[in-house]
C-alpha positions in Angstrom: 0.0 -0.4 -0.2 1.1 3.4 -1.1 2.4 5.9 1.6 -0.4 8.5 0.3 -3.2 5.1 1.0 -1.7 5.1 4.4 -2.0 8.3 5.5 -5.5 8.7 4.2 -6.5 5.3 5.9 -5.0 6.7 9.1 -6.3 10.3 8.6 -9.7 8.9 8.7 -9.6 6.2 11.4 -8.8 8.8 13.8 -11.0 9.9 15.9 -11.3 13.8 17.3 -9.8 13.4 20.8 -10.1 15.4 23.6 -8.0 15.0 26.8 -5.1 12.0 27.3 -4.9 8.9 28.6 -7.5 7.0 30.6 -10.0 10.5 31.0 -9.6 10.7 26.9 -12.9 11.0 25.3 -13.8 11.0 21.5 -15.6 14.1 20.9 -17.1 13.4 17.7 -18.3 9.6 18.2 -20.1 11.5 21.8 -21.2 14.5 19.6 -23.3 12.9 16.5 -24.3 10.4 19.3 -25.7 13.0 21.1 -26.9 15.1 18.0 -28.5 11.7 16.5 -30.2 11.1 20.5 -31.5 14.5 20.3 -33.1 14.3 16.9 -34.9 10.9 17.9 -36.1 13.5 21.1 -37.0 16.1 19.1 -38.7 14.2 16.8 -41.2 12.0 18.9 -41.7 15.7 21.4 -42.6 16.9 17.5 -44.8 14.1 16.5 -46.4 13.5 20.2 -48.2 17.0 20.0 -48.9 16.4 16.4 -51.1 12.7 16.8 -53.4 11.9 14.0 -56.2 9.6 14.5 -57.1 7.3 12.1 -54.9 6.7 9.1 -50.8 8.2 9.9 -49.3 9.7 7.1 -45.4 10.8 6.7 -42.7 10.2 9.5 -45.8 9.1 12.2 -46.9 6.0 9.7 -42.9 5.0 10.0 -42.5 5.8 13.7 -46.0 3.6 14.4 -45.0 0.7 11.5 -41.5 0.7 14.1 -43.1 0.8 17.0 -45.6 -2.0 16.6 -42.7 -4.3 14.8 -40.6 -3.5 17.8 -43.4 -4.3 20.3 -44.6 -7.6 18.2 -40.5 -8.6 19.2 -40.9 -7.9 22.8 -44.2 -9.7 23.2 -42.7 -12.8 21.5 -39.7 -12.8 24.0 -40.9 -11.0 27.0 -44.5 -11.7 27.6 -44.9 -10.0 30.8 -46.1 -6.5 30.7 -43.2 -4.0 31.4 -43.5 -0.3 30.9 -39.5 0.0 30.3 -38.4 -2.3 27.8 -41.0 -1.8 25.0 -39.3 2.0 25.1 -35.8 0.9 25.4 -35.7 -1.7 22.8 -37.3 0.8 20.2 -34.6 3.6 21.2 -32.0 1.0 21.0 -33.0 -0.1 17.7 -33.6 3.6 15.9 -30.7 5.1 18.0 -28.3 2.0 16.3 -29.9 2.5 13.4 -29.6 6.0 12.6 -25.6 6.0 14.0 -24.9 3.2 11.8 -26.6 4.9 8.8 -23.7 7.8 9.4 -21.6 5.3 7.4 -23.6 5.8 4.1 -22.0 9.4 3.9 -19.7 10.0 1.7 -16.0 9.4 3.7 -14.8 12.9 3.2 -18.1 14.7 3.4 -17.8 15.4 7.3 -14.1 15.2 7.5 -13.8 17.7 4.7 -16.5 20.2 6.9 -14.5 19.9 10.2 -11.0 20.7 8.5 -13.1 24.1 7.8 -13.1 24.7 11.5 -9.1 23.7 12.0 -10.6 20.2 12.7 -7.8 17.3 11.2 -9.6 14.2 12.7 -13.3 13.4 12.3 -15.2 10.0 11.7 -18.8 10.2 11.4 -19.1 6.9 12.5 -19.8 6.4 16.2 -20.7 2.6 15.9 -17.3 2.2 14.0 -16.0 3.5 17.6 -15.4 0.9 20.4 -16.0 3.1 23.0 -19.5 4.0 22.2 -20.8 0.1 21.5 -19.1 -0.9 24.5 -20.8 2.1 26.2 -24.1 1.0 24.6 -23.3 -2.6 26.1 -22.5 -1.1 29.5 -25.8 0.6 29.6 -27.9 -2.4 29.2 -25.6 -4.8 31.4 -26.7 -2.0 34.3 -30.3 -2.8 33.3 -30.0 -6.5 33.5 -28.8 -6.5 36.9 -31.6 -4.3 37.9 -33.9 -6.7 36.2 -32.2 -9.3 38.1 -32.1 -7.4 41.8 -36.2 -7.0 40.8 -36.7 -10.4 40.3 -34.6 -12.1 43.0 -33.4 -9.4 45.4 -29.9 -8.2 46.2 -29.0 -11.5 48.2 -30.8 -13.8 45.5 -28.7 -12.1 42.6 -25.7 -12.6 44.7 -26.5 -16.3 45.0 -26.5 -17.1 41.8 -23.1 -16.8 41.4 -22.5 -19.3 43.9 -24.7 -21.7 43.2 -25.0 -21.5 39.1 -24.5 -24.0 37.0 -23.1 -26.6 39.6 -24.5 -26.7 42.9 -23.6 -24.7 46.2 -20.8 -27.7 46.7 -18.8 -26.2 43.9 -18.9 -22.6 44.7 -15.9 -21.4 43.3 -16.1 -23.0 40.1 -19.5 -21.5 40.3 -18.6 -18.2 40.8 -15.4 -18.0 38.0 -17.9 -19.8 35.5 -20.8 -17.1 36.1 -18.5 -13.9 36.1 -17.1 -15.0 33.4 -20.8 -15.6 31.8 -21.7 -12.1 33.0 -19.1 -10.2 31.3 -19.3 -12.1 28.4 -22.4 -10.8 27.9 -21.9 -6.8 27.4 -18.6 -7.8 25.9 -20.2 -9.9 22.8 -23.1 -7.3 22.6 -20.5 -4.2 22.0 -18.1 -5.8 19.9 -20.2 -7.7 17.6 -21.9 -4.2 16.7 -18.5 -2.6 16.1 -16.7 -5.5 14.9 -19.5 -4.9 11.7 -19.6 -1.5 11.4 -15.4 -0.9 11.9 -15.1 -3.6 8.6 -18.1 -1.2 6.3 -15.9 1.2 7.1 -12.8 0.3 6.6 -14.5 -0.9 3.0 -15.9 2.3 2.6 -12.1 3.5 2.5 -10.8 1.0 0.5 -13.2 1.7 -2.0 -12.3 5.4 -1.8 -8.9 5.0 -2.9 -10.1 3.9 -6.2 -10.0 6.1 -9.4 -13.2 8.3 -9.0 -14.6 7.0 -12.6 -14.2 3.3 -11.6 -15.0 3.8 -7.3 -18.8 5.0 -8.2 -20.0 1.1 -9.1 -18.4 -0.6 -6.3 -19.3 2.4 -3.6 -22.9 1.8 -4.8 -22.5 -2.0 -4.6 -21.5 -1.7 -1.0 -23.6 0.6 0.1 -26.8 -0.8 -1.2 -25.5 -4.3 0.9 -24.2 -2.4 4.1 -28.2 -0.8 4.0 -29.0 -4.5 5.4 -26.0 -5.1 7.8 -26.8 -2.0 9.4 -30.5 -2.4 9.9 -29.7 -6.2 10.7 -26.8 -5.2 13.2 -29.4 -2.6 15.3 -32.1 -5.7 15.0 -29.4 -8.0 16.4 -28.4 -5.6 19.4 -32.2 -4.9 19.9 -33.2 -9.1 19.9 -30.1 -9.2 22.6 -31.4 -6.4 24.8 -34.6 -8.0 25.1 -33.4 -11.6 25.5 -30.7 -10.7 28.4 -33.3 -8.9 30.3 -35.8 -11.2 29.7 -33.5 -14.1 31.0 -32.6 -11.8 33.8 -36.7 -11.6 34.8 -37.1 -15.1 34.2 -37.8 -15.9 38.1 -39.8 -12.8 38.6 -43.4 -14.2 39.3 -41.6 -16.8 41.3 -40.0 -13.7 43.6 -43.3 -12.3 44.1 
């Protein structure tokens, strides 16, 4: 790979970083993620004030279809009525879908805009940043702990670390295996999303290195395929979120 190609790839794979070491943050991932989250909230607020009964149209129709789709997934996995899980699943799906969709923008669009303001490194896809995906997965992990404690109590939740899966007499082995299992859930959830989005970003960057008169064809084909990938990854994250919460709350009925 030529020096130009290496320089191009490196410049597009560096985040806008504020701070140093452990306390550094990727300001571009946070900024775009928050902006998209704010767009979801404002759109929901705007539509909520202008709901139309009967046959909806426009973006209201799209959001109602998405809500119905997510609600069907939640009911299929988590049959109990819960006021938190549906909104959580819908928010996760829609927010991650929008962050994934930023990968469909031309690779130089936002970086070139950022350079006008003296910013030399800017990545436009938050979910191609492991800090973002692991942060999302950690949030899901915290929610599952809440459901564990709600269904079993604090003592009951801690007890599972010592009696599952081999019974109380092998509690040291149980503790190690349960800790590994609990840690593996958010890690796999976050790294799966990151890996797929980072791979897609790399392909777009490689296509951008091709001559302009040739790059459009593979670019269009990859964008069409990647549209399926970004939707599927948002769906998988949502489904796994519902499953993890359902597993955590599996004994809720027995606890009461």
